[in-house]
C-alpha positions as CSV (number, residue, x, y, z in Angstrom):
1,X,-67.0,-43.0,103.6
2,X,-70.4,-41.9,104.4
3,X,-70.9,-40.7,100.8
4,X,-73.4,-42.4,99.1
5,X,-73.4,-43.8,95.2
6,X,-75.2,-45.8,93.2
7,X,-74.5,-47.6,90.2
8,X,-76.4,-50.0,87.5
9,X,-80.0,-51.2,88.4
10,X,-81.2,-51.0,91.8
11,X,-84.7,-51.4,93.4
12,X,-86.8,-48.9,94.4
13,X,-86.6,-50.1,98.3
14,X,-83.7,-52.3,99.9
15,X,-84.3,-56.2,100.5
16,X,-87.0,-56.5,98.2
17,X,-87.4,-58.6,94.7
18,X,-85.0,-57.3,91.4
19,X,-85.4,-59.0,89.0
20,X,-83.6,-58.9,85.2
21,X,-85.6,-58.5,82.1
22,X,-86.4,-62.4,81.9
23,X,-88.1,-62.4,85.4
24,X,-85.0,-64.3,86.8
25,X,-84.4,-63.2,90.5
26,X,-81.4,-61.2,91.5
27,X,-79.4,-62.3,94.8
28,X,-79.1,-59.2,97.0
29,X,-75.7,-59.2,99.1
30,X,-74.8,-56.8,102.0
31,X,-71.4,-56.1,102.7
32,X,-70.8,-54.3,105.5
33,X,-68.6,-53.4,108.3
34,X,-68.3,-53.7,112.0
35,X,-71.3,-56.0,112.2
36,X,-74.1,-54.3,110.7
37,X,-72.9,-51.5,112.8
38,X,-70.7,-49.1,110.0
39,X,-70.8,-48.7,106.2
40,X,-71.9,-50.8,103.7
41,X,-73.3,-51.7,100.5
42,X,-75.9,-53.7,98.7
43,X,-74.9,-55.5,95.4
44,X,-77.4,-57.3,93.1
45,X,-75.9,-60.3,91.8
46,X,-76.9,-62.2,88.6
47,X,-75.4,-65.7,90.4
48,X,-75.6,-66.7,94.2
49,X,-72.1,-65.0,95.6
50,X,-71.6,-67.7,98.1
51,X,-71.3,-70.5,96.0
52,X,-67.9,-72.5,95.2
53,X,-67.1,-75.5,93.9
54,X,-63.3,-75.9,95.5
55,X,-61.0,-74.5,98.1
56,X,-57.2,-75.5,98.3
57,X,-54.1,-73.8,100.3
58,X,-52.4,-70.8,98.5
59,X,-48.9,-70.5,99.7
60,X,-48.1,-67.0,100.6
61,X,-45.0,-65.5,99.4
62,X,-42.8,-65.1,102.5
63,X,-44.8,-63.3,105.7
64,X,-41.9,-63.7,108.4
65,X,-40.5,-61.0,110.5
66,X,-37.6,-60.1,112.4
67,X,-37.6,-57.5,115.0
68,X,-35.9,-54.0,114.8
69,X,-33.1,-55.4,117.0
70,X,-30.4,-53.8,117.8
71,X,-32.8,-50.4,117.4
72,X,-31.3,-48.1,114.8
73,X,-32.6,-46.4,112.1
74,X,-32.8,-47.8,108.6
75,X,-32.3,-47.1,104.5
76,X,-34.0,-49.4,102.3
77,X,-33.4,-48.9,98.7
78,X,-37.0,-50.5,97.4
79,X,-35.9,-50.3,93.8
80,X,-33.0,-52.9,94.4
81,X,-35.8,-55.5,94.9
82,X,-36.9,-56.2,91.2
83,X,-34.7,-56.2,88.4
84,X,-35.9,-55.5,84.8
85,X,-35.9,-59.3,84.0
86,X,-38.5,-59.8,86.4
87,X,-41.2,-57.6,85.3
88,X,-43.3,-59.2,82.7
89,X,-43.8,-62.3,85.0
90,X,-44.2,-60.5,88.5
91,X,-48.1,-59.3,89.4
92,X,-49.3,-56.9,92.0
93,X,-50.8,-59.6,94.2
94,X,-48.6,-62.4,94.2
95,X,-45.2,-60.3,93.5
96,X,-45.3,-58.1,96.7
97,X,-42.4,-58.5,99.2
98,X,-43.1,-57.7,102.4
99,X,-40.8,-54.7,104.0
100,X,-42.6,-54.2,107.4
101,X,-45.2,-55.4,109.3
102,X,-46.7,-55.8,112.8
103,X,-50.1,-56.7,114.3
104,X,-51.8,-53.4,112.6
105,X,-50.3,-52.9,109.2
106,X,-48.0,-54.6,106.7
107,X,-46.2,-52.8,104.1
108,X,-45.0,-54.1,100.5
109,X,-43.9,-53.1,97.6
110,X,-44.1,-54.6,94.1
111,X,-43.1,-53.9,90.3
112,X,-45.3,-55.5,88.1
113,X,-46.1,-56.1,84.1
114,X,-48.0,-59.0,84.7
115,X,-52.0,-59.2,85.1
116,X,-52.8,-60.6,88.4
117,X,-54.9,-63.6,89.4
118,X,-58.2,-62.3,91.2
119,X,-57.9,-61.5,94.9
120,X,-59.7,-60.2,98.0
121,X,-58.0,-59.7,101.5
122,X,-60.4,-60.7,104.3
123,X,-57.8,-58.9,106.9
124,X,-58.5,-55.2,106.4
125,X,-58.6,-52.7,103.9
126,X,-55.6,-52.2,101.2
127,X,-54.4,-48.6,100.4
128,X,-52.2,-49.1,97.6
129,X,-50.1,-46.0,96.4
130,X,-48.9,-45.9,92.6
131,X,-45.5,-44.9,92.4
132,X,-45.3,-45.1,89.1
133,X,-47.2,-46.9,86.4
134,X,-50.6,-47.4,85.7
135,X,-53.4,-50.0,85.8
136,X,-56.9,-50.6,85.6
137,X,-58.2,-52.0,89.0
138,X,-61.5,-54.4,87.9
139,X,-63.8,-54.8,91.0
140,X,-66.7,-56.7,91.7
141,X,-68.3,-53.0,92.2
142,X,-66.6,-52.2,88.7
143,X,-63.7,-50.7,87.0
144,X,-61.0,-47.8,88.4
145,X,-58.2,-46.4,86.6
146,X,-55.2,-45.8,88.3
147,X,-52.7,-43.3,87.8
148,X,-48.8,-42.0,88.9
149,X,-49.7,-40.8,92.3
150,X,-53.0,-42.5,93.1
151,X,-54.2,-43.7,96.2
152,X,-56.4,-46.9,95.6
153,X,-58.6,-47.9,98.4
154,X,-60.0,-51.2,98.5
155,X,-62.5,-52.2,101.1
156,X,-61.9,-55.3,102.9
157,X,-63.0,-58.3,101.2
158,X,-63.3,-56.9,97.7
159,X,-62.7,-59.4,95.0
160,X,-60.6,-57.6,92.0
161,X,-57.6,-57.6,90.1
162,X,-54.4,-55.3,88.5
163,X,-54.2,-55.0,85.0
164,X,-51.0,-52.9,84.1
165,X,-51.2,-51.0,80.9
166,X,-48.8,-49.0,79.4
167,X,-44.8,-48.8,78.7
168,X,-44.0,-48.5,81.9
169,X,-44.2,-51.5,84.9
170,X,-46.5,-50.7,87.7
171,X,-44.5,-49.8,90.9
172,X,-46.8,-50.4,93.6
173,X,-46.5,-49.2,97.6
174,X,-49.1,-51.9,99.4
175,X,-50.5,-50.7,102.6
176,X,-52.5,-53.5,104.0
177,X,-54.6,-52.8,107.6
178,X,-56.1,-55.3,109.7
179,X,-59.0,-52.6,110.0
180,X,-60.4,-50.1,107.8
181,X,-58.4,-47.4,106.5
182,X,-60.8,-44.1,106.7
183,X,-60.2,-40.3,106.6
184,X,-58.7,-38.5,109.9
185,X,-62.2,-38.0,112.5
186,X,-60.9,-34.3,112.7
187,X,-61.7,-33.7,109.1
188,X,-65.3,-35.0,109.1
189,X,-68.8,-33.9,110.1
190,X,-70.3,-35.9,112.8
191,X,-72.6,-37.6,109.8
192,X,-69.3,-38.0,107.8
193,X,-69.0,-35.1,105.4
194,X,-65.5,-33.9,104.7
195,X,-65.1,-30.8,106.1
196,X,-64.0,-27.3,105.0
197,X,-61.1,-27.8,107.3
198,X,-60.4,-30.8,105.2
199,X,-57.3,-31.1,103.0
200,X,-59.4,-32.6,100.0
201,X,-63.0,-33.2,99.7
202,X,-65.5,-35.8,98.3
203,X,-64.6,-34.5,94.9
204,X,-61.4,-35.7,94.8
205,X,-62.3,-38.9,95.5
206,X,-62.9,-41.3,92.4
207,X,-64.9,-44.9,92.1
208,X,-66.1,-46.5,89.6
209,X,-68.3,-45.5,86.9
210,X,-70.2,-48.5,85.8
211,X,-70.7,-51.9,86.7
212,X,-68.5,-54.7,85.3
213,X,-69.8,-57.8,84.0
214,X,-67.7,-60.9,83.0
215,X,-68.5,-64.6,81.8
216,X,-66.4,-67.7,83.3
217,X,-66.5,-70.9,84.9
218,X,-64.5,-72.4,87.7
219,X,-63.2,-69.1,87.9
220,X,-60.1,-69.1,90.5
221,X,-60.3,-65.9,93.5
222,X,-57.1,-65.9,95.8
223,X,-58.1,-64.8,99.3
224,X,-55.8,-63.4,102.1
225,X,-57.2,-64.5,105.6
226,X,-56.1,-65.6,109.1
227,X,-56.0,-69.3,110.7
228,X,-54.7,-70.4,113.1
229,X,-52.8,-67.1,114.6
230,X,-51.0,-66.5,111.1
231,X,-52.1,-64.9,107.9
232,X,-52.4,-67.9,105.4
233,X,-54.3,-68.2,102.1
234,X,-56.5,-70.2,100.2
235,X,-57.7,-70.5,96.4
236,X,-61.4,-70.5,96.0
237,X,-63.2,-71.4,93.1
238,X,-66.6,-70.3,91.7
239,X,-68.8,-71.8,89.2
240,X,-69.6,-68.5,87.4
241,X,-67.3,-65.4,87.3
242,X,-67.7,-62.9,90.7
243,X,-68.4,-60.3,88.5
244,X,-71.8,-60.4,88.0
245,X,-73.1,-57.6,89.5
246,X,-75.6,-55.6,87.9
247,X,-76.2,-52.7,90.2
248,X,-74.7,-51.5,93.7
249,X,-75.7,-48.6,95.9
250,X,-74.1,-47.3,99.3
251,X,-71.4,-45.6,101.1
252,X,-68.5,-48.8,101.1
253,X,-66.6,-48.9,97.6
254,X,-63.2,-49.1,96.2
255,X,-62.1,-45.7,95.1
256,X,-59.0,-43.6,94.1
257,X,-57.2,-40.6,95.4
258,X,-54.7,-38.4,94.0
259,X,-52.1,-37.4,95.6
260,X,-52.1,-33.9,93.2
261,X,-55.1,-33.0,94.7
262,X,-54.0,-32.8,98.5
263,X,-54.0,-29.2,99.6
264,X,-51.2,-29.1,102.1
265,X,-51.4,-27.3,105.6
266,X,-49.0,-24.8,106.0
267,X,-48.0,-22.2,108.8
268,X,-45.3,-19.3,109.5
269,X,-43.5,-21.9,111.5
270,X,-42.8,-25.8,110.6
271,X,-46.3,-27.8,110.9
272,X,-46.1,-31.1,112.6
273,X,-46.8,-34.2,110.7
274,X,-50.3,-34.5,111.9
275,X,-51.1,-31.4,109.5
276,X,-49.8,-33.9,106.6
277,X,-52.3,-36.4,107.3
278,X,-54.5,-38.4,104.5
279,X,-56.1,-41.3,106.2
280,X,-55.4,-43.6,109.3
281,X,-56.3,-47.2,110.3
282,X,-56.2,-48.9,113.6
283,X,-52.9,-47.9,115.7
284,X,-51.3,-46.1,112.2
285,X,-51.7,-43.1,110.4
286,X,-50.9,-42.0,106.4
287,X,-49.8,-38.7,105.3
288,X,-48.4,-36.9,102.3
289,X,-45.4,-34.7,102.3
290,X,-46.4,-32.6,99.0
291,X,-44.6,-30.1,96.9
292,X,-45.8,-26.9,98.9
293,X,-44.8,-23.3,100.1
294,X,-43.2,-23.4,103.3
295,X,-42.7,-21.4,106.4
296,X,-42.8,-17.7,106.3
297,X,-42.1,-16.9,110.0
298,X,-38.9,-14.0,109.1
299,X,-36.8,-16.7,111.7
300,X,-37.7,-19.9,110.5
301,X,-36.4,-23.0,109.9
302,X,-38.3,-25.0,107.2
303,X,-36.8,-28.5,107.4
304,X,-38.6,-30.2,110.9
305,X,-37.2,-29.6,114.1
306,X,-35.3,-33.0,115.7
307,X,-37.8,-35.2,117.1
308,X,-38.3,-38.6,119.3
309,X,-40.8,-41.0,118.3
310,X,-41.5,-41.8,121.8
311,X,-45.1,-43.5,120.6
312,X,-44.5,-44.6,117.4
313,X,-42.3,-45.5,114.1
314,X,-42.0,-43.5,111.5
315,X,-41.9,-45.2,107.8
316,X,-41.3,-42.6,104.7
317,X,-41.1,-43.1,101.0
318,X,-39.9,-40.9,99.5
319,X,-41.6,-41.3,95.8
320,X,-40.6,-38.0,93.9
321,X,-38.9,-34.5,94.0
322,X,-35.8,-33.8,96.0
323,X,-36.6,-34.2,99.9
324,X,-34.5,-31.3,101.5
325,X,-34.1,-33.1,105.5
326,X,-32.3,-36.1,103.7
327,X,-29.8,-34.5,102.1
328,X,-26.2,-36.5,102.0
329,X,-27.9,-39.8,103.4
330,X,-28.2,-41.4,100.3
331,X,-31.6,-41.7,100.2
332,X,-33.5,-40.8,96.7
333,X,-36.5,-42.0,94.6
334,X,-38.0,-45.1,96.0
335,X,-35.8,-45.0,99.1
336,X,-37.6,-45.9,103.0
337,X,-36.4,-44.5,106.4
338,X,-37.5,-46.4,109.2
339,X,-37.1,-44.1,112.1
340,X,-38.1,-46.2,115.3
341,X,-39.6,-45.0,118.4
342,X,-36.4,-44.7,120.8
343,X,-34.4,-43.0,118.5
344,X,-34.2,-39.0,117.8
345,X,-34.1,-38.4,114.4
346,X,-33.9,-35.3,111.9
347,X,-32.2,-33.5,109.6
348,X,-29.2,-34.7,107.8
349,X,-25.9,-32.4,109.4
350,X,-26.2,-29.6,106.9
351,X,-29.8,-29.6,105.9
352,X,-30.8,-27.6,109.3
353,X,-29.0,-24.2,108.6
354,X,-29.4,-24.8,104.7
355,X,-32.7,-24.9,104.5
356,X,-33.0,-21.1,106.4
357,X,-34.5,-18.7,103.6
358,X,-36.1,-21.4,101.6
359,X,-39.8,-20.9,100.2
360,X,-40.8,-23.9,98.9
361,X,-39.7,-27.4,98.6
362,X,-40.7,-29.7,95.7
363,X,-40.8,-32.8,97.5
364,X,-42.8,-36.3,97.5
365,X,-43.0,-38.4,100.1
366,X,-46.0,-41.2,101.7
367,X,-45.6,-41.6,105.9
368,X,-47.1,-44.1,107.6
369,X,-46.5,-43.6,111.3
370,X,-47.3,-46.8,113.6
371,X,-48.3,-46.8,117.3
372,X,-46.7,-50.1,117.6
373,X,-43.3,-51.1,116.4
374,X,-42.7,-52.5,113.2
375,X,-40.6,-55.9,112.5
376,X,-38.6,-55.9,109.2
377,X,-39.9,-58.2,106.1
378,X,-37.8,-60.5,104.0
379,X,-37.8,-57.3,101.5
380,X,-36.1,-54.9,104.2
381,X,-33.7,-57.5,104.8
382,X,-32.8,-57.7,101.2
383,X,-32.4,-54.0,100.0
384,X,-31.3,-52.5,103.5
385,X,-28.3,-50.0,103.2
386,X,-26.0,-51.0,106.2
387,X,-24.5,-47.3,106.4
388,X,-27.4,-45.0,107.0
389,X,-27.7,-45.3,110.6
390,X,-24.5,-43.8,111.0
391,X,-24.8,-40.5,108.8
392,X,-25.7,-38.0,111.3
393,X,-22.2,-38.6,113.1
394,X,-20.3,-39.1,110.3
395,X,-19.0,-42.3,111.2
396,X,-19.7,-46.1,112.4
397,X,-18.2,-48.5,114.2
398,X,-15.1,-49.0,115.1
399,X,-13.4,-52.5,115.2
């Protein structure tokens, strides 16, 4: 984001001496994207940020995927992946179960009540949607408060941890990119400001409020990275706690954005999915379907027309309200529909006609459209509703 912020104490000019009250020199770190050619921030550490005393293998949870073959639409019931007995011992980092993935993006789901270890993803940005519950997300930039409906954007290589709060577990839908995740270019000025036609603005993005300092010795940080063409993990041990930043400034930092602050774009006839877009990464987009007034042409059909995703897979996570187009399919809160390229999809039988005359849809869903086929992770294979593909026809294969 080309949206400058400053927290804590920084020197009046970059790359110059910055000293503490005792005269000791702080250590400046540039955290920047695309090889010094894109957004960056300067962080001032009390300790050397490169210092580590150990590095060992961190064995990741199953990252394997299987092709969607034979090709068919699928319904995944994510709430069946974690029973209540597992919540207390599951954290939002190591407990993630891979749902879908390709070379550009991976989607996971987790239900957790335990504090996570310190962690950073060096493969790309993470966008975590909070389905329910709340948490404090401690980061090297400062702390964020995450609540139901929040997107939490964590830039690549941001050291952080999740601390669930409150009586309910944290339910999180995790989108891990192999790139950076940003607002759509059509909503940005040539200098990066969100334009008047954008469905949200900078006031809706909430970053840390103050630096976060912590003490500790021999502190472990889990690092997700790539090695030998595979996604792997390393446990790094730092002699001092990495939360030692006394001040920072720049345009790269974590933030939250609540879906309730997204202002839907509507029209006289049905608007295509790009009207619902909020973010994008390399070869994928993220869209919101939020409660809204629907089409007001006198002959409009408010639910979507049938469409073929000839260039993309469409993944819809149903996280609130009553999604009109899927009535009768078995889809409900916590469901994911997988509508792959090569298959025409649209409303369930009856929904097309029944939507006529509707003025408002009370629905909430997060959509990820990818431009390369997605494969099924172990989590998807563990929670699939095998009958979904046949719901449009009313019957399945005959023996």
